[in-house]
SEVOGU-979900 format. One record per residue: x, y, z of N, C-alpha, C in turn; residue in one letter. Coordinates in nm, 3 decimals, padded with zeros to 5 digits. Each point is the difference from the previous one (the first is absolute). Layout:
% residues N
nX/nY/nZ/caX/caY/caZ/cX/cY/cZ/residu
X/Y/Z/X/Y/Z/X/Y/Z/A;
...
% end
This chain:
% residues 144
nX/nY/nZ/caX/caY/caZ/cX/cY/cZ/residu
09.295/07.681/11.890/00.060/00.031/-00.130/00.075/00.132/00.013/M;
00.131/-00.009/00.001/00.080/00.120/00.020/00.101/00.019/-00.113/S;
-00.041/-00.025/-00.121/00.088/00.017/-00.115/00.011/00.149/-00.031/V;
00.123/00.045/-00.016/00.023/00.140/-00.036/00.076/00.004/-00.131/R;
-00.041/00.090/-00.084/00.062/00.013/-00.132/00.107/00.108/00.003/S;
00.112/-00.023/-00.069/00.100/00.107/-00.012/-00.053/00.120/-00.080/P;
-00.109/-00.022/-00.074/-00.060/00.110/-00.075/-00.057/00.109/00.092/L;
-00.017/-00.032/00.128/-00.050/00.099/00.096/00.096/00.116/00.018/S;
00.121/-00.013/-00.050/00.097/00.110/00.009/-00.051/00.124/-00.072/A;
-00.098/-00.016/-00.088/-00.056/00.116/-00.071/-00.062/00.099/00.098/I;
-00.048/-00.048/00.114/-00.053/00.091/00.102/00.113/00.087/00.057/F;
00.119/-00.056/00.012/00.115/00.078/00.047/00.049/00.096/-00.108/L;
-00.013/-00.039/-00.126/00.037/00.090/-00.110/-00.094/00.120/00.000/V;
-00.127/-00.023/00.028/-00.095/00.111/00.012/00.047/00.098/00.107/H;
00.042/-00.052/00.114/00.047/00.085/00.109/00.123/00.079/-00.044/I;
00.094/-00.068/-00.066/00.123/00.067/-00.044/-00.029/00.115/-00.097/A;
-00.100/-00.018/-00.085/-00.035/00.104/-00.096/-00.072/00.117/00.066/L;
-00.083/-00.028/00.097/-00.089/00.103/00.055/00.048/00.068/00.128/E;
00.082/-00.066/00.080/00.034/00.057/00.131/00.076/00.132/-00.008/I;
00.087/00.023/-00.099/00.067/00.132/-00.002/-00.097/00.117/-00.015/P;
-00.097/-00.012/-00.090/-00.094/00.110/-00.017/-00.097/00.009/00.117/I;
-00.029/-00.113/00.063/-00.088/00.002/00.117/00.065/00.077/00.115/A;
00.124/-00.030/00.027/00.069/00.064/00.112/00.025/00.148/-00.028/I;
00.057/00.030/-00.115/00.029/00.140/-00.030/-00.129/00.079/-00.021/Q;
-00.102/-00.062/-00.056/-00.126/00.069/-00.023/-00.072/00.037/00.128/G;
00.019/-00.080/00.104/-00.064/00.031/00.128/00.079/00.106/00.076/I;
00.133/-00.015/00.007/00.080/00.090/00.084/00.050/00.125/-00.071/W;
00.021/-00.007/-00.130/00.055/00.117/-00.068/-00.044/00.004/-00.147/S;
-00.129/00.013/-00.025/-00.049/-00.007/-00.138/00.049/00.115/-00.089/P;
00.028/00.114/00.059/00.044/00.114/-00.082/00.140/-00.022/-00.058/A;
00.076/-00.094/00.057/00.134/-00.028/-00.050/00.004/-00.109/-00.106/N;
-00.114/-00.056/-00.034/-00.004/-00.096/-00.110/00.027/00.074/-00.131/L;
00.063/-00.065/-00.096/00.040/00.071/-00.123/-00.114/00.015/-00.101/P;
-00.112/00.052/00.045/-00.114/00.020/-00.089/-00.015/00.148/-00.029/F;
-00.045/00.031/-00.120/-00.018/00.139/-00.039/-00.136/00.052/00.046/M;
-00.007/00.128/00.028/-00.123/00.074/00.028/-00.079/-00.058/00.117/Q;
00.067/-00.019/00.113/-00.070/-00.047/00.119/-00.058/00.120/00.075/L;
-00.132/00.010/00.001/-00.064/00.104/00.081/-00.055/-00.067/00.127/N;
-00.066/00.077/00.084/-00.050/-00.054/00.127/-00.097/-00.115/-00.020/N;
-00.087/00.012/-00.098/-00.097/-00.107/-00.026/00.071/-00.127/-00.044/T;
00.097/00.014/-00.088/00.075/-00.117/-00.047/00.076/-00.067/00.114/A;
00.055/00.080/00.091/00.072/-00.056/00.114/-00.094/-00.080/00.090/V;
-00.120/00.052/00.024/-00.097/-00.072/00.084/-00.039/-00.132/-00.067/V;
-00.028/00.003/-00.130/-00.034/-00.124/-00.071/00.117/-00.096/-00.003/F;
00.121/00.051/-00.012/00.118/-00.085/00.001/00.018/-00.068/00.136/L;
-00.028/00.073/00.107/00.007/-00.060/00.133/-00.107/-00.109/00.018/K;
-00.121/00.025/-00.050/-00.105/-00.101/00.011/00.035/-00.123/-00.083/M;
00.051/00.021/-00.121/00.044/-00.111/-00.085/00.112/-00.078/00.069/Y;
00.093/00.070/00.061/00.111/-00.065/00.069/-00.049/-00.085/00.117/S;
-00.103/00.048/00.069/-00.058/-00.079/00.110/-00.061/-00.130/-00.054/A;
-00.070/00.010/-00.112/-00.057/-00.121/-00.061/00.108/-00.096/-00.046/L;
00.106/00.053/-00.057/00.110/-00.084/-00.047/00.069/-00.066/00.119/V;
00.021/00.074/00.109/00.059/-00.058/00.120/-00.088/-00.112/00.054/L;
-00.131/00.020/-00.001/-00.091/-00.105/00.046/00.010/-00.124/-00.089/A;
00.014/00.020/-00.131/00.013/-00.116/-00.089/00.133/-00.072/00.023/S;
00.104/00.074/00.036/00.129/-00.063/00.032/-00.011/-00.083/00.128/C;
-00.069/00.053/00.099/-00.018/-00.074/00.126/-00.082/-00.126/-00.024/I;
-00.109/00.010/-00.075/-00.081/-00.119/-00.026/00.077/-00.101/-00.085/T;
00.083/00.046/-00.091/00.082/-00.092/-00.079/00.100/-00.073/00.088/S;
00.060/00.071/00.094/00.095/-00.063/00.091/-00.070/-00.104/00.087/L;
-00.119/00.033/00.047/-00.074/-00.094/00.083/-00.048/-00.122/-00.079/L;
-00.036/00.020/-00.126/-00.050/-00.111/-00.082/00.112/-00.085/-00.060/C;
00.121/00.051/-00.005/00.110/-00.071/-00.064/00.017/-00.142/00.055/F;
-00.005/-00.017/00.133/00.023/-00.130/00.061/-00.126/-00.086/00.012/N;
-00.113/00.052/-00.038/-00.123/-00.079/00.010/-00.003/-00.109/-00.107/L;
-00.074/-00.108/00.025/-00.015/-00.103/-00.103/-00.066/00.056/-00.126/P;
00.036/-00.058/-00.111/-00.043/00.051/-00.131/-00.150/-00.013/-00.025/E;
-00.065/-00.091/00.068/-00.140/-00.028/-00.031/-00.098/00.089/00.076/F;
00.048/00.082/00.092/-00.092/00.082/00.079/-00.067/00.106/-00.087/L;
-00.130/00.016/00.013/-00.072/00.097/-00.084/00.047/00.143/00.020/P;
00.042/00.037/00.120/00.046/00.137/00.023/00.127/00.032/-00.077/G;
00.091/-00.096/-00.005/00.124/00.020/-00.075/-00.029/00.009/-00.149/K;
-00.092/-00.082/-00.047/-00.034/00.001/-00.142/-00.075/00.128/-00.035/R;
-00.084/00.049/00.091/-00.071/00.126/-00.024/00.097/00.117/-00.004/A;
00.099/00.001/00.089/00.100/00.105/-00.003/00.077/-00.003/-00.132/L;
00.031/-00.119/-00.047/00.072/-00.012/-00.127/-00.081/00.057/-00.116/A;
-00.131/-00.023/-00.001/-00.084/00.057/-00.105/00.001/00.153/00.009/I;
-00.015/00.051/00.121/00.002/00.145/00.019/00.132/00.062/-00.043/G;
00.111/-00.065/00.035/00.131/00.053/-00.040/00.023/-00.012/-00.150/L;
-00.055/-00.104/-00.060/00.010/-00.014/-00.146/-00.070/00.117/-00.069/T;
-00.121/00.030/00.043/-00.074/00.112/-00.058/00.075/00.131/00.025/V;
00.047/00.020/00.123/00.072/00.123/00.034/00.123/00.019/-00.090/Y;
00.083/-00.103/-00.011/00.124/00.015/-00.076/-00.025/00.015/-00.151/H;
-00.098/-00.069/-00.053/-00.026/00.015/-00.143/-00.060/00.137/-00.031/T;
-00.086/00.049/00.087/-00.056/00.135/-00.020/00.109/00.106/00.015/V;
00.086/-00.015/00.102/00.111/00.095/00.017/00.092/-00.002/-00.121/C;
00.026/-00.117/-00.054/00.085/-00.010/-00.118/-00.061/00.075/-00.117/S;
-00.127/-00.018/-00.021/-00.068/00.069/-00.110/00.001/00.151/00.021/T;
-00.028/00.043/00.121/-00.001/00.143/00.030/00.138/00.061/-00.024/I;
00.103/-00.067/00.047/00.136/00.054/-00.015/00.045/00.001/-00.145/L;
-00.040/-00.099/-00.079/00.035/00.000/-00.142/-00.068/00.115/-00.075/Y;
-00.120/00.037/00.041/-00.075/00.104/-00.069/00.021/00.139/00.060/Q;
00.070/00.009/00.110/00.016/00.129/00.070/00.098/00.091/-00.073/A;
-00.028/00.130/00.005/00.102/00.095/-00.048/00.117/-00.002/00.098/P;
00.111/00.054/-00.041/00.117/00.003/00.088/-00.032/00.077/00.128/R;
00.024/-00.062/00.115/-00.019/00.069/00.126/00.119/-00.021/00.094/F;
00.099/-00.075/-00.042/00.124/-00.016/00.075/00.110/00.065/-00.084/I;
00.057/00.110/00.048/00.095/00.076/-00.083/00.142/-00.057/-00.001/P;
00.013/-00.127/-00.027/00.131/-00.064/-00.010/00.003/-00.081/-00.129/H;
00.119/-00.031/-00.047/00.012/-00.088/-00.116/00.115/-00.094/00.024/S;
00.015/-00.098/-00.085/00.106/-00.099/00.013/00.112/00.027/-00.101/F;
00.036/00.125/-00.014/00.113/00.039/-00.084/-00.019/-00.031/-00.147/G;
00.086/-00.086/-00.055/-00.005/-00.024/-00.144/-00.129/-00.068/-00.048/P;
-00.071/-00.063/00.091/-00.125/-00.065/-00.038/-00.117/00.095/00.027/W;
-00.014/00.100/-00.082/-00.101/00.105/00.023/-00.143/-00.053/-00.007/R;
-00.022/-00.102/-00.078/-00.136/-00.054/-00.010/-00.035/-00.085/00.120/R;
00.102/-00.040/00.076/-00.022/-00.080/00.120/-00.017/00.096/00.118/L;
-00.123/00.021/00.038/-00.031/00.096/00.107/-00.029/-00.075/00.130/T;
00.009/00.070/00.115/-00.036/-00.065/00.126/-00.144/-00.051/00.002/P;
-00.089/00.071/-00.069/-00.140/-00.044/-00.006/-00.012/-00.135/-00.070/E;
00.076/-00.018/-00.108/-00.004/-00.129/-00.072/00.062/-00.112/00.082/L;
00.109/00.029/00.068/00.064/-00.103/00.083/-00.092/-00.039/00.115/V;
-00.060/00.098/00.064/-00.092/-00.025/00.111/-00.123/-00.076/-00.050/W;
-00.052/00.038/-00.115/-00.114/-00.072/-00.059/00.035/-00.144/-00.035/G;
00.119/-00.021/-00.051/00.044/-00.136/-00.032/00.014/-00.083/00.127/T;
00.055/00.059/00.105/00.013/-00.072/00.127/-00.137/-00.041/00.053/A;
-00.098/00.090/-00.008/-00.135/-00.035/00.044/-00.058/-00.112/-00.088/H;
00.024/00.007/-00.129/-00.049/-00.105/-00.089/00.062/-00.135/00.032/G;
00.128/-00.001/00.033/00.067/-00.126/00.034/-00.056/-00.059/00.129/I;
-00.024/00.085/00.100/-00.057/-00.050/00.125/-00.143/-00.049/-00.023/V;
-00.079/00.073/-00.079/-00.135/-00.046/-00.032/00.001/-00.135/-00.070/G;
00.091/-00.017/-00.095/00.013/-00.127/-00.070/00.050/-00.109/00.095/F;
00.088/00.038/00.093/00.048/-00.096/00.100/-00.112/-00.050/00.090/G;
-00.094/00.089/00.030/-00.115/-00.042/00.081/-00.086/-00.102/-00.077/M;
-00.015/00.021/-00.131/-00.075/-00.096/-00.082/00.074/-00.134/-00.003/V;
00.132/00.004/-00.013/00.078/-00.124/00.001/-00.015/-00.070/00.134/I;
00.004/00.075/00.111/-00.022/-00.060/00.132/-00.137/-00.067/00.005/W;
-00.101/00.070/-00.047/-00.136/-00.053/00.003/-00.007/-00.132/-00.077/W;
00.049/-00.001/-00.122/-00.008/-00.120/-00.082/00.090/-00.111/00.053/Q;
00.111/00.038/00.060/00.093/-00.099/00.052/-00.045/-00.064/00.130/G;
-00.097/00.061/00.067/-00.046/-00.054/00.128/-00.146/-00.042/-00.002/T;
-00.065/00.009/-00.113/-00.142/-00.034/-00.006/-00.021/-00.148/00.033/V;
00.095/-00.084/-00.036/-00.015/-00.143/00.031/00.003/-00.024/00.151/H;
00.072/00.083/00.076/00.002/-00.014/00.146/-00.136/00.036/00.059/L;
-00.062/00.102/-00.055/-00.135/00.038/00.047/-00.100/-00.109/-00.035/A;
00.014/-00.060/-00.116/-00.090/-00.109/-00.040/00.020/-00.122/00.092/Q;
00.124/-00.031/00.032/00.025/-00.114/00.091/-00.057/00.027/00.139/M;
00.013/00.121/00.048/-00.054/00.035/00.132/-00.152/-00.010/00.000/A;
-00.063/00.044/-00.106/-00.144/-00.010/-00.010/-00.045/-00.146/-00.004/R;
00.075/-00.082/-00.072/-00.034/-00.143/-00.010/00.014/-00.070/00.135/A;
00.100/00.036/00.079/00.016/-00.064/00.132/-00.107/00.047/00.098/T;
-00.050/00.121/-00.016/-00.106/00.048/00.088/-00.133/-00.068/-00.030/Q;
-00.023/-00.033/-00.128/-00.126/-00.060/-00.039/-00.007/-00.149/00.032/Q;
00.116/-00.064/00.015/-00.004/-00.145/00.026/00.005/-00.033/00.146/S;
% end
């Protein structure tokens, strides 16, 4: 059973959202546009970037795997929790990126970033629901 869903592209969307901060956070965290970065914040940012890079690598490796594998489904649950929690944190955060989008003053980078995380989290839920029948079919063929 080698059915692959086009919904698996959500794993690549996760990579597209996270890889810029992973790369810059590891090699040059002090140049990220965040306010009040002290030494402690830079160390935590580097550790966070390492975790994000690891999630990008696992997403890339899981992208081509069959939809019914428990490891791919477990990664999707973990990424769903990660993105929804990040979305909530960013929506509730005070301003920490000193940029704006010009005439749209209420539209801040934190809100855009939080919305992007929310969309990816919701995309993971859509992937899960859209491929659950494949997992059920795989389980049924194993039992018979």
